[in-house]
ROKOL-68933 format. One record per residue: z, y, x of N, C-alpha, C in turn; residue number from 1; residue in three letters. Coordinates in steps of 0.1 Angstrom, whole numbers, always signed. Example, Ala and Ser with C-alpha at 12.3 -4.5 7.8 and 13.67 -1.06 7.14 Angstrom:
{pt {+78; -57; +132}; {+78; -45; +123}; {+78; -33; +132}; 1; "ALA"}
{pt {+71; -22; +128}; {+71; -11; +137}; {+79; +0; +129}; 2; "SER"}
***
This chain:
{pt {+744; +1450; +1565}; {+736; +1456; +1572}; {+733; +1450; +1585}; 1; "MET"}
{pt {+722; +1455; +1594}; {+721; +1449; +1605}; {+724; +1464; +1616}; 2; "LEU"}
{pt {+731; +1451; +1626}; {+740; +1461; +1638}; {+727; +1469; +1643}; 3; "GLU"}
{pt {+725; +1479; +1648}; {+719; +1481; +1659}; {+724; +1486; +1676}; 4; "THR"}
{pt {+710; +1479; +1684}; {+716; +1482; +1696}; {+704; +1490; +1707}; 5; "ALA"}
{pt {+705; +1496; +1714}; {+696; +1506; +1724}; {+701; +1499; +1734}; 6; "TYR"}
{pt {+688; +1494; +1744}; {+689; +1484; +1753}; {+682; +1495; +1768}; 7; "LEU"}
{pt {+691; +1496; +1777}; {+687; +1502; +1784}; {+681; +1494; +1798}; 8; "LEU"}
{pt {+670; +1493; +1804}; {+667; +1483; +1814}; {+660; +1490; +1825}; 9; "ILE"}
{pt {+665; +1483; +1835}; {+660; +1490; +1848}; {+650; +1478; +1860}; 10; "LYS"}
{pt {+641; +1482; +1865}; {+632; +1472; +1869}; {+636; +1474; +1880}; 11; "LEU"}
{pt {+628; +1460; +1892}; {+626; +1463; +1901}; {+610; +1469; +1904}; 12; "ASP"}
{pt {+601; +1464; +1909}; {+588; +1470; +1918}; {+578; +1466; +1899}; 13; "ARG"}
{pt {+583; +1459; +1893}; {+572; +1457; +1884}; {+567; +1469; +1874}; 14; "SER"}
{pt {+558; +1466; +1870}; {+548; +1476; +1861}; {+556; +1476; +1848}; 15; "THR"}
{pt {+560; +1494; +1846}; {+573; +1493; +1832}; {+564; +1492; +1824}; 16; "PRO"}
{pt {+551; +1495; +1820}; {+541; +1487; +1805}; {+541; +1477; +1807}; 17; "ALA"}
{pt {+538; +1470; +1816}; {+536; +1455; +1812}; {+551; +1445; +1807}; 18; "GLU"}
{pt {+562; +1455; +1810}; {+576; +1444; +1807}; {+578; +1452; +1795}; 19; "VAL"}
{pt {+574; +1461; +1792}; {+575; +1467; +1780}; {+571; +1463; +1765}; 20; "ALA"}
{pt {+558; +1456; +1774}; {+549; +1445; +1763}; {+558; +1432; +1760}; 21; "ARG"}
{pt {+565; +1429; +1776}; {+571; +1416; +1773}; {+587; +1415; +1763}; 22; "HIS"}
{pt {+589; +1426; +1762}; {+603; +1431; +1760}; {+603; +1432; +1744}; 23; "VAL"}
{pt {+590; +1438; +1736}; {+590; +1433; +1723}; {+585; +1425; +1715}; 24; "ARG"}
{pt {+582; +1415; +1728}; {+580; +1402; +1723}; {+593; +1395; +1718}; 25; "ARG"}
{pt {+604; +1399; +1725}; {+619; +1393; +1720}; {+620; +1391; +1705}; 26; "VAL"}
{pt {+623; +1385; +1703}; {+630; +1387; +1685}; {+641; +1393; +1686}; 27; "PRO"}
{pt {+644; +1402; +1675}; {+650; +1411; +1674}; {+651; +1422; +1684}; 28; "GLY"}
{pt {+637; +1426; +1689}; {+636; +1440; +1692}; {+627; +1443; +1685}; 29; "VAL"}
{pt {+624; +1457; +1682}; {+619; +1466; +1668}; {+610; +1478; +1678}; 30; "VAL"}
{pt {+614; +1481; +1692}; {+602; +1489; +1694}; {+609; +1486; +1711}; 31; "GLU"}
{pt {+599; +1493; +1722}; {+599; +1490; +1732}; {+596; +1506; +1739}; 32; "ALA"}
{pt {+597; +1511; +1749}; {+587; +1520; +1750}; {+591; +1525; +1774}; 33; "ALA"}
{pt {+585; +1527; +1773}; {+585; +1530; +1793}; {+591; +1553; +1791}; 34; "VAL"}
{pt {+600; +1547; +1799}; {+605; +1558; +1800}; {+606; +1569; +1815}; 35; "THR"}
{pt {+610; +1575; +1819}; {+613; +1586; +1832}; {+626; +1586; +1837}; 36; "MET"}
{pt {+634; +1586; +1840}; {+646; +1586; +1847}; {+653; +1576; +1851}; 37; "GLY"}
{pt {+669; +1571; +1848}; {+678; +1568; +1852}; {+672; +1553; +1847}; 38; "ASP"}
{pt {+663; +1551; +1840}; {+662; +1538; +1832}; {+646; +1536; +1830}; 39; "VAL"}
{pt {+636; +1526; +1831}; {+627; +1521; +1835}; {+619; +1522; +1817}; 40; "ASP"}
{pt {+628; +1512; +1812}; {+624; +1507; +1796}; {+634; +1510; +1787}; 41; "VAL"}
{pt {+634; +1517; +1777}; {+645; +1517; +1767}; {+634; +1511; +1755}; 42; "LEU"}
{pt {+651; +1502; +1751}; {+639; +1494; +1738}; {+651; +1497; +1724}; 43; "ALA"}
{pt {+646; +1492; +1710}; {+659; +1490; +1703}; {+659; +1476; +1698}; 44; "ILE"}
{pt {+670; +1472; +1695}; {+670; +1457; +1686}; {+681; +1459; +1675}; 45; "ALA"}
{pt {+678; +1452; +1664}; {+685; +1451; +1656}; {+692; +1439; +1652}; 46; "ARG"}
{pt {+698; +1435; +1650}; {+705; +1421; +1650}; {+718; +1420; +1638}; 47; "GLY"}
{pt {+726; +1404; +1633}; {+730; +1407; +1623}; {+745; +1407; +1629}; 48; "GLU"}
{pt {+752; +1404; +1641}; {+761; +1409; +1645}; {+762; +1415; +1662}; 49; "THR"}
{pt {+774; +1416; +1664}; {+772; +1424; +1681}; {+769; +1412; +1692}; 50; "THR"}
{pt {+771; +1401; +1687}; {+770; +1388; +1696}; {+754; +1386; +1693}; 51; "LYS"}
{pt {+748; +1390; +1687}; {+730; +1387; +1683}; {+721; +1399; +1692}; 52; "THR"}
{pt {+732; +1408; +1690}; {+728; +1419; +1702}; {+733; +1418; +1717}; 53; "LEU"}
{pt {+739; +1411; +1718}; {+742; +1403; +1732}; {+733; +1393; +1736}; 54; "ALA"}
{pt {+729; +1388; +1728}; {+722; +1379; +1730}; {+702; +1380; +1732}; 55; "ASP"}
{pt {+698; +1394; +1729}; {+688; +1396; +1729}; {+691; +1402; +1743}; 56; "ILE"}
{pt {+701; +1408; +1745}; {+700; +1416; +1757}; {+697; +1408; +1769}; 57; "GLY"}
{pt {+704; +1392; +1772}; {+708; +1385; +1777}; {+692; +1377; +1778}; 58; "HIS"}
{pt {+680; +1375; +1769}; {+665; +1374; +1764}; {+664; +1383; +1776}; 59; "ARG"}
{pt {+665; +1396; +1773}; {+658; +1403; +1779}; {+656; +1401; +1799}; 60; "VAL"}
{pt {+667; +1401; +1800}; {+670; +1399; +1810}; {+668; +1387; +1821}; 61; "GLU"}
{pt {+664; +1377; +1814}; {+655; +1367; +1820}; {+642; +1369; +1820}; 62; "ARG"}
{pt {+636; +1384; +1817}; {+622; +1388; +1817}; {+614; +1393; +1833}; 63; "ILE"}
{pt {+609; +1388; +1838}; {+602; +1386; +1852}; {+601; +1405; +1851}; 64; "ASP"}
{pt {+609; +1409; +1864}; {+609; +1424; +1871}; {+618; +1427; +1865}; 65; "GLY"}
{pt {+626; +1423; +1854}; {+642; +1434; +1849}; {+654; +1432; +1854}; 66; "VAL"}
{pt {+656; +1437; +1865}; {+670; +1438; +1876}; {+685; +1437; +1859}; 67; "THR"}
{pt {+680; +1447; +1855}; {+699; +1451; +1848}; {+690; +1454; +1836}; 68; "ARG"}
{pt {+698; +1452; +1822}; {+702; +1451; +1807}; {+718; +1459; +1806}; 69; "VAL"}
{pt {+712; +1473; +1803}; {+725; +1479; +1793}; {+726; +1475; +1780}; 70; "SER"}
{pt {+735; +1472; +1770}; {+736; +1473; +1756}; {+739; +1481; +1752}; 71; "VAL"}
{pt {+738; +1492; +1747}; {+748; +1502; +1741}; {+747; +1499; +1723}; 72; "CYS"}
{pt {+757; +1492; +1719}; {+758; +1495; +1705}; {+758; +1504; +1694}; 73; "VAL"}
{pt {+751; +1509; +1687}; {+756; +1520; +1679}; {+766; +1524; +1666}; 74; "VAL"}
{pt {+773; +1530; +1670}; {+785; +1534; +1656}; {+784; +1539; +1654}; 75; "VAL"}
{pt {+780; +1542; +1635}; {+779; +1552; +1629}; {+797; +1552; +1624}; 76; "ARG"}
{pt {+801; +1561; +1623}; {+813; +1567; +1620}; {+815; +1571; +1610}; 77; "PRO"}
***
């Protein structure tokens, strides 16, 4: 079964819609949306392992304008 994580993405002054489009292109990201609140973009990622999810988070961090990514792995009890 695939692991799932929410990526909470903070930006510098870059345009959130443009960054969300770039985030959607990262392999493993299944959705990315612009939000209003503490984070600028929220993404959903899926991967084989939690390490895969961390790797996806690192790829997102390299996108121009991204200042911070919190990878929140979903735990289903």
